[in-house]
C-alpha positions in Angstrom: 4.2 27.3 -6.8 2.0 25.2 -4.4 2.6 21.5 -4.9 -1.0 20.7 -4.2 -2.5 23.0 -6.8 -1.6 21.1 -9.9 -3.4 18.0 -8.5 -6.4 20.0 -7.3 -6.8 21.3 -10.9 -7.0 17.7 -12.2 -9.6 16.5 -9.6 -13.2 17.6 -10.5 -15.1 16.7 -7.4 -14.1 15.8 -3.8 -13.2 12.1 -3.6 -15.9 9.7 -2.4 -14.9 7.0 0.0 -17.1 4.0 -0.7 -15.8 2.0 2.2 -13.8 -1.2 3.0 -14.1 -3.7 0.2 -11.9 -6.4 1.7 -10.1 -7.0 4.9 -7.9 -10.1 5.7 -4.5 -11.0 7.1 -2.7 -10.0 3.9 -4.3 -6.8 2.8 -7.0 -4.1 3.3 -8.9 -2.7 0.3 -10.6 0.6 0.7 -12.5 1.6 -2.4 -12.9 5.3 -3.4 -13.8 7.3 -6.5 -11.9 10.3 -7.6 -13.4 12.1 -10.6 -10.7 13.6 -12.8 -10.2 15.5 -16.0 -10.3 13.1 -19.0 -7.2 10.8 -19.3 -5.8 12.1 -16.0 -7.1 9.3 -13.8 -3.8 7.4 -14.0 -1.7 10.4 -13.0 -4.0 11.2 -10.1 -4.1 7.6 -9.0 -0.3 7.4 -9.0 0.0 10.6 -7.0 -2.7 9.5 -4.6 -0.9 6.1 -3.9 2.5 8.0 -3.5 1.0 10.3 -0.9 -0.8 7.4 0.9 2.4 5.4 1.1 4.3 8.5 2.5 1.6 9.0 5.1 1.7 5.4 6.1 5.5 5.6 6.4 5.2 8.7 8.6 2.7 7.0 10.9 4.8 3.8 11.1 2.2 1.7 9.3 3.9 -1.2 7.7 3.1 -2.9 4.4 0.8 -5.8 5.0 2.9 -8.4 3.1 3.0 -11.8 4.5 5.8 -12.3 7.0 7.4 -15.6 8.0 9.7 -16.3 10.9 11.8 -19.4 10.9 13.3 -20.5 14.2 16.1 -23.1 14.3 16.5 -24.8 17.6 19.8 -26.6 17.0 22.7 -26.9 14.7 21.6 -30.4 13.6 18.3 -28.9 12.4 20.3 -26.3 10.3 22.4 -29.2 8.9 19.2 -31.1 8.0 17.8 -28.0 6.2 21.1 -27.8 4.2 20.8 -31.4 3.1 23.4 -32.7 5.4 22.9 -35.5 8.0 
């Protein structure tokens, strides 16, 4: 059985991409509508997000979570961070 077919049967119309809703250093929100059979919107949404995550992983697109880098210049700075003087 084709893995795509069960999901195609739940989607009533081609998805409509409304555009970028928000774009900042932490995330990007792209709004779209997918018209589904009654009460199937959650199943379709979960499958859509799973496929989107897999596509991002294949393309090397990382999750836009905030990243922090801490650079310690000397052992005395490390001691100060640990509460020792």
